Biopython code that builds the backbone (N, CA, C, O; Angstrom):
import numpy as np
from Bio.PDB.StructureBuilder import StructureBuilder

atoms = [
    (1, "MET", "N", (12.452, 7.976, -10.502)),
    (1, "MET", "CA", (12.065, 7.062, -9.443)),
    (1, "MET", "C", (13.280, 6.803, -8.552)),
    (1, "MET", "O", (14.399, 6.623, -9.032)),
    (2, "VAL", "N", (13.031, 6.789, -7.260)),
    (2, "VAL", "CA", (14.068, 6.496, -6.278)),
    (2, "VAL", "C", (13.561, 5.359, -5.404)),
    (2, "VAL", "O", (12.403, 5.351, -4.987)),
    (3, "GLU", "N", (14.437, 4.403, -5.133)),
    (3, "GLU", "CA", (14.092, 3.314, -4.212)),
    (3, "GLU", "C", (15.045, 3.347, -3.026)),
    (3, "GLU", "O", (16.235, 3.631, -3.169)),
    (4, "HIS", "N", (14.494, 3.050, -1.849)),
    (4, "HIS", "CA", (15.298, 3.001, -0.628)),
    (4, "HIS", "C", (14.890, 1.758, 0.152)),
    (4, "HIS", "O", (13.721, 1.591, 0.500)),
    (5, "ARG", "N", (15.848, 0.898, 0.420)),
    (5, "ARG", "CA", (15.575, -0.335, 1.160)),
    (5, "ARG", "C", (15.655, -0.069, 2.660)),
    (5, "ARG", "O", (16.606, 0.545, 3.145)),
    (6, "LEU", "N", (14.643, -0.538, 3.386)),
    (6, "LEU", "CA", (14.654, -0.458, 4.846)),
    (6, "LEU", "C", (14.993, -1.830, 5.404)),
    (6, "LEU", "O", (14.330, -2.819, 5.090)),
    (7, "GLU", "N", (16.008, -1.882, 6.217)),
    (7, "GLU", "CA", (16.378, -3.140, 6.870)),
    (7, "GLU", "C", (15.306, -3.521, 7.891)),
    (7, "GLU", "O", (14.554, -2.665, 8.357)),
    (8, "ALA", "N", (15.241, -4.786, 8.231)),
    (8, "ALA", "CA", (14.254, -5.292, 9.208)),
    (8, "ALA", "C", (14.369, -4.509, 10.518)),
    (8, "ALA", "O", (15.471, -4.262, 11.009)),
    (9, "GLY", "N", (13.231, -4.128, 11.071)),
    (9, "GLY", "CA", (13.201, -3.414, 12.339)),
    (9, "GLY", "C", (13.410, -1.906, 12.228)),
    (9, "GLY", "O", (13.399, -1.206, 13.240)),
    (10, "ARG", "N", (13.601, -1.399, 11.011)),
    (10, "ARG", "CA", (13.800, 0.036, 10.824)),
    (10, "ARG", "C", (12.500, 0.676, 10.353)),
    (10, "ARG", "O", (11.616, -0.001, 9.828)),
    (11, "HIS", "N", (12.395, 1.970, 10.545)),
    (11, "HIS", "CA", (11.219, 2.745, 10.176)),
    (11, "HIS", "C", (11.692, 3.955, 9.369)),
    (11, "HIS", "O", (12.890, 4.218, 9.273)),
    (12, "ALA", "N", (10.737, 4.685, 8.792)),
    (12, "ALA", "CA", (11.116, 5.868, 8.028)),
    (12, "ALA", "C", (10.077, 6.966, 8.218)),
    (12, "ALA", "O", (8.916, 6.708, 8.538)),
    (13, "TRP", "N", (10.521, 8.172, 8.015)),
    (13, "TRP", "CA", (9.645, 9.347, 7.943)),
    (13, "TRP", "C", (10.027, 10.091, 6.680)),
    (13, "TRP", "O", (11.200, 10.394, 6.457)),
    (14, "LEU", "N", (9.023, 10.388, 5.844)),
    (14, "LEU", "CA", (9.244, 11.170, 4.636)),
    (14, "LEU", "C", (8.503, 12.484, 4.781)),
    (14, "LEU", "O", (7.306, 12.497, 5.069)),
    (15, "GLN", "N", (9.207, 13.591, 4.583)),
    (15, "GLN", "CA", (8.609, 14.922, 4.638)),
    (15, "GLN", "C", (8.709, 15.542, 3.255)),
    (15, "GLN", "O", (9.798, 15.638, 2.689)),
    (16, "VAL", "N", (7.559, 15.970, 2.705)),
    (16, "VAL", "CA", (7.558, 16.621, 1.396)),
    (16, "VAL", "C", (7.736, 18.123, 1.626)),
    (16, "VAL", "O", (6.884, 18.773, 2.232)),
    (17, "VAL", "N", (8.836, 18.656, 1.143)),
    (17, "VAL", "CA", (9.153, 20.065, 1.330)),
    (17, "VAL", "C", (8.522, 20.912, 0.223)),
    (17, "VAL", "O", (7.983, 21.988, 0.478)),
    (18, "ARG", "N", (8.601, 20.400, -1.022)),
    (18, "ARG", "CA", (8.100, 21.164, -2.164)),
    (18, "ARG", "C", (7.622, 20.190, -3.235)),
    (18, "ARG", "O", (8.215, 19.128, -3.428)),
    (19, "GLY", "N", (6.551, 20.556, -3.926)),
    (19, "GLY", "CA", (6.044, 19.743, -5.036)),
    (19, "GLY", "C", (5.109, 18.649, -4.558)),
    (19, "GLY", "O", (4.484, 18.760, -3.503)),
    (20, "SER", "N", (5.024, 17.586, -5.351)),
    (20, "SER", "CA", (4.200, 16.442, -4.980)),
    (20, "SER", "C", (4.913, 15.166, -5.381)),
    (20, "SER", "O", (5.646, 15.124, -6.370)),
    (21, "VAL", "N", (4.683, 14.122, -4.591)),
    (21, "VAL", "CA", (5.347, 12.841, -4.801)),
    (21, "VAL", "C", (4.351, 11.712, -4.576)),
    (21, "VAL", "O", (3.249, 11.917, -4.067)),
    (22, "GLU", "N", (4.769, 10.524, -4.968)),
    (22, "GLU", "CA", (4.005, 9.319, -4.686)),
    (22, "GLU", "C", (4.942, 8.360, -3.961)),
    (22, "GLU", "O", (5.992, 7.989, -4.485)),
    (23, "LEU", "N", (4.555, 7.966, -2.761)),
    (23, "LEU", "CA", (5.354, 7.062, -1.936)),
    (23, "LEU", "C", (4.622, 5.735, -1.827)),
    (23, "LEU", "O", (3.557, 5.665, -1.213)),
    (24, "ASN", "N", (5.175, 4.686, -2.411)),
    (24, "ASN", "CA", (4.548, 3.357, -2.413)),
    (24, "ASN", "C", (3.075, 3.436, -2.794)),
    (24, "ASN", "O", (2.234, 2.764, -2.196)),
    (25, "GLY", "N", (2.769, 4.263, -3.792)),
    (25, "GLY", "CA", (1.410, 4.355, -4.306)),
    (25, "GLY", "C", (0.523, 5.379, -3.633)),
    (25, "GLY", "O", (-0.622, 5.562, -4.048)),
    (26, "THR", "N", (1.017, 6.055, -2.601)),
    (26, "THR", "CA", (0.237, 7.074, -1.889)),
    (26, "THR", "C", (0.715, 8.457, -2.306)),
    (26, "THR", "O", (1.907, 8.753, -2.218)),
    (27, "LYS", "N", (-0.194, 9.298, -2.754)),
    (27, "LYS", "CA", (0.160, 10.642, -3.195)),
    (27, "LYS", "C", (0.292, 11.583, -2.002)),
    (27, "LYS", "O", (-0.533, 11.570, -1.089)),
    (28, "LEU", "N", (1.341, 12.396, -2.028)),
    (28, "LEU", "CA", (1.614, 13.369, -0.973)),
    (28, "LEU", "C", (1.962, 14.703, -1.625)),
    (28, "LEU", "O", (2.554, 14.747, -2.703)),
    (29, "GLY", "N", (1.584, 15.793, -0.952)),
    (29, "GLY", "CA", (1.881, 17.122, -1.445)),
    (29, "GLY", "C", (2.756, 17.888, -0.481)),
    (29, "GLY", "O", (3.082, 17.401, 0.602)),
    (30, "ALA", "N", (3.135, 19.092, -0.879)),
    (30, "ALA", "CA", (3.993, 19.951, -0.058)),
    (30, "ALA", "C", (3.409, 20.092, 1.340)),
    (30, "ALA", "O", (2.223, 20.380, 1.501)),
    (31, "GLY", "N", (4.246, 19.887, 2.343)),
    (31, "GLY", "CA", (3.828, 19.982, 3.734)),
    (31, "GLY", "C", (3.382, 18.657, 4.327)),
    (31, "GLY", "O", (3.288, 18.534, 5.548)),
    (32, "ASP", "N", (3.106, 17.662, 3.490)),
    (32, "ASP", "CA", (2.688, 16.349, 3.993)),
    (32, "ASP", "C", (3.884, 15.571, 4.521)),
    (32, "ASP", "O", (5.017, 15.759, 4.077)),
    (33, "GLY", "N", (3.608, 14.704, 5.466)),
    (33, "GLY", "CA", (4.607, 13.782, 5.991)),
    (33, "GLY", "C", (4.014, 12.391, 6.042)),
    (33, "GLY", "O", (2.794, 12.234, 6.093)),
    (34, "ALA", "N", (4.871, 11.375, 6.029)),
    (34, "ALA", "CA", (4.404, 9.999, 6.089)),
    (34, "ALA", "C", (5.320, 9.178, 6.982)),
    (34, "ALA", "O", (6.538, 9.167, 6.803)),
    (35, "ALA", "N", (4.712, 8.485, 7.956)),
    (35, "ALA", "CA", (5.439, 7.542, 8.794)),
    (35, "ALA", "C", (5.330, 6.170, 8.139)),
    (35, "ALA", "O", (4.250, 5.764, 7.710)),
    (36, "VAL", "N", (6.449, 5.463, 8.065)),
    (36, "VAL", "CA", (6.476, 4.163, 7.403)),
    (36, "VAL", "C", (7.063, 3.125, 8.345)),
    (36, "VAL", "O", (8.137, 3.323, 8.913)),
    (37, "SER", "N", (6.348, 2.018, 8.505)),
    (37, "SER", "CA", (6.828, 0.873, 9.279)),
    (37, "SER", "C", (6.448, -0.394, 8.533)),
    (37, "SER", "O", (5.507, -0.392, 7.739)),
    (38, "ASP", "N", (7.166, -1.465, 8.780)),
    (38, "ASP", "CA", (6.865, -2.776, 8.194)),
    (38, "ASP", "C", (6.872, -2.773, 6.672)),
    (38, "ASP", "O", (6.079, -3.476, 6.047)),
    (39, "GLU", "N", (7.759, -1.990, 6.071)),
    (39, "GLU", "CA", (7.961, -1.979, 4.616)),
    (39, "GLU", "C", (9.436, -2.262, 4.360)),
    (39, "GLU", "O", (10.307, -1.671, 4.999)),
    (40, "GLY", "N", (9.710, -3.151, 3.443)),
    (40, "GLY", "CA", (11.096, -3.461, 3.110)),
    (40, "GLY", "C", (11.687, -2.522, 2.082)),
    (40, "GLY", "O", (12.900, -2.313, 2.042)),
    (41, "MET", "N", (10.812, -1.944, 1.234)),
    (41, "MET", "CA", (11.288, -1.078, 0.160)),
    (41, "MET", "C", (10.382, 0.135, 0.034)),
    (41, "MET", "O", (9.158, 0.006, 0.037)),
    (42, "LEU", "N", (10.976, 1.296, -0.074)),
    (42, "LEU", "CA", (10.248, 2.527, -0.337)),
    (42, "LEU", "C", (10.498, 2.908, -1.793)),
    (42, "LEU", "O", (11.644, 2.975, -2.237)),
    (43, "THR", "N", (9.418, 3.156, -2.530)),
    (43, "THR", "CA", (9.526, 3.589, -3.917)),
    (43, "THR", "C", (8.930, 4.978, -4.012)),
    (43, "THR", "O", (7.764, 5.191, -3.679)),
    (44, "LEU", "N", (9.729, 5.911, -4.465)),
    (44, "LEU", "CA", (9.340, 7.311, -4.504)),
    (44, "LEU", "C", (9.347, 7.814, -5.946)),
    (44, "LEU", "O", (10.370, 7.774, -6.629)),
    (45, "MET", "N", (8.188, 8.285, -6.392)),
    (45, "MET", "CA", (8.049, 8.905, -7.716)),
    (45, "MET", "C", (7.770, 10.380, -7.463)),
    (45, "MET", "O", (6.907, 10.719, -6.654)),
    (46, "ALA", "N", (8.494, 11.259, -8.150)),
    (46, "ALA", "CA", (8.355, 12.691, -7.894)),
    (46, "ALA", "C", (8.202, 13.471, -9.184)),
    (46, "ALA", "O", (8.732, 13.085, -10.226)),
    (47, "GLU", "N", (7.472, 14.574, -9.101)),
    (47, "GLU", "CA", (7.400, 15.516, -10.198)),
    (47, "GLU", "C", (8.703, 16.320, -10.230)),
    (47, "GLU", "O", (9.457, 16.340, -9.257)),
    (48, "ASP", "N", (8.951, 16.977, -11.356)),
    (48, "ASP", "CA", (10.119, 17.850, -11.450)),
    (48, "ASP", "C", (10.054, 18.917, -10.364)),
    (48, "ASP", "O", (8.975, 19.398, -10.020)),
    (49, "ASP", "N", (11.207, 19.280, -9.832)),
    (49, "ASP", "CA", (11.336, 20.328, -8.815)),
    (49, "ASP", "C", (10.706, 19.971, -7.474)),
    (49, "ASP", "O", (10.485, 20.860, -6.651)),
    (50, "SER", "N", (10.412, 18.700, -7.232)),
    (50, "SER", "CA", (9.936, 18.289, -5.918)),
    (50, "SER", "C", (11.141, 18.113, -5.005)),
    (50, "SER", "O", (12.242, 17.793, -5.454)),
    (51, "GLU", "N", (10.910, 18.328, -3.723)),
    (51, "GLU", "CA", (11.993, 18.187, -2.742)),
    (51, "GLU", "C", (11.429, 17.470, -1.521)),
    (51, "GLU", "O", (10.370, 17.836, -1.010)),
    (52, "VAL", "N", (12.153, 16.431, -1.050)),
    (52, "VAL", "CA", (11.731, 15.677, 0.112)),
    (52, "VAL", "C", (12.915, 15.471, 1.042)),
    (52, "VAL", "O", (14.073, 15.602, 0.646)),
    (53, "ILE", "N", (12.593, 15.143, 2.288)),
    (53, "ILE", "CA", (13.596, 14.727, 3.262)),
    (53, "ILE", "C", (13.164, 13.347, 3.745)),
    (53, "ILE", "O", (12.022, 13.167, 4.167)),
    (54, "LEU", "N", (14.076, 12.366, 3.684)),
    (54, "LEU", "CA", (13.778, 11.012, 4.131)),
    (54, "LEU", "C", (14.643, 10.689, 5.340)),
    (54, "LEU", "O", (15.870, 10.775, 5.287)),
    (55, "PHE", "N", (13.980, 10.317, 6.433)),
    (55, "PHE", "CA", (14.677, 9.906, 7.647)),
    (55, "PHE", "C", (14.549, 8.391, 7.768)),
    (55, "PHE", "O", (13.436, 7.865, 7.798)),
    (56, "ASP", "N", (15.678, 7.686, 7.838)),
    (56, "ASP", "CA", (15.715, 6.233, 8.055)),
    (56, "ASP", "C", (15.979, 6.049, 9.540)),
    (56, "ASP", "O", (17.064, 6.369, 10.024)),
    (57, "LEU", "N", (14.989, 5.535, 10.266)),
    (57, "LEU", "CA", (15.001, 5.540, 11.733)),
    (57, "LEU", "C", (15.096, 4.145, 12.330)),
    (57, "LEU", "O", (14.613, 3.175, 11.746)),
    (58, "ALA", "N", (15.723, 4.052, 13.499)),
    (58, "ALA", "CA", (15.809, 2.787, 14.225)),
    (58, "ALA", "C", (14.522, 2.509, 14.947)),
    (58, "ALA", "O", (14.400, 1.485, 15.618)),
]
sb = StructureBuilder()
sb.init_structure("model")
sb.init_model(0)
sb.init_chain("A")
sb.init_seg("    ")
for serial, (resi, resn, name, xyz) in enumerate(atoms, 1):
    if name == "N":
        sb.init_residue(resn, " ", resi, " ")
    sb.init_atom(name, np.array(xyz, "f"), 0.0, 1.0, " ", f" {name:<3s}", serial, name[0])
structure = sb.get_structure()
């Protein structure tokens, strides 16, 4: 499990490159992306060999 705190007014984009993950309770698979706003904490659960890219955006 990985947690990432988003400061107030910030947004995020998560791109799943390989495998499958769960982001704040939402399941995502390879090729999926998720835009995140108005969340203070991102909780990411991943299967073995999963790969993601997380962008913390202004």
